[in-house]
C-alpha positions as CSV (number, residue, x, y, z in Angstrom):
1,M,36.2,11.7,-147.8
2,A,35.4,9.8,-144.9
3,K,37.0,10.9,-141.2
4,I,38.0,8.1,-139.3
5,T,37.7,8.4,-135.9
6,Q,39.0,5.4,-134.3
7,Q,40.7,2.1,-135.5
8,L,39.9,-1.1,-134.2
9,K,42.0,-3.6,-133.8
10,P,40.4,-7.2,-134.2
11,D,41.7,-8.2,-131.5
12,T,40.0,-5.7,-129.9
13,V,36.9,-6.4,-131.2
14,L,37.2,-10.4,-130.6
15,K,37.7,-9.8,-127.0
16,N,34.7,-7.5,-127.0
17,Y,33.0,-10.0,-128.3
18,W,33.3,-12.8,-125.9
19,R,33.6,-10.7,-123.0
20,D,29.3,-10.9,-123.9
21,K,28.4,-14.1,-121.4
22,E,24.9,-13.8,-123.4
23,Q,27.2,-13.7,-126.8
24,F,28.9,-16.8,-125.6
25,A,26.5,-19.1,-124.7
26,D,24.4,-18.0,-128.1
27,L,27.1,-18.6,-130.6
28,F,28.4,-21.9,-128.1
29,N,24.6,-24.0,-128.2
30,A,24.6,-22.7,-132.0
31,A,27.9,-24.5,-133.0
32,L,28.3,-27.5,-130.6
33,C,25.0,-28.1,-129.8
34,D,22.4,-27.9,-133.3
35,G,20.6,-25.1,-131.4
36,R,19.4,-26.5,-128.8
37,Q,20.2,-24.2,-125.1
38,V,23.1,-26.6,-123.5
39,M,25.0,-23.8,-121.8
40,Q,22.6,-21.0,-119.9
41,R,22.8,-17.2,-121.0
42,N,22.9,-15.7,-117.4
43,I,26.0,-17.6,-116.3
44,T,27.4,-15.9,-113.2
């Protein structure tokens, strides 16, 4: 039987995903701009 070491809630996973600016820009460009790089990945 596998030992569960840590349970992550879906909300935590999504917050961690959206916190990464590169991932946000890539998803935004792919979903809303047909893959064109409208939003830069090096946002500060």
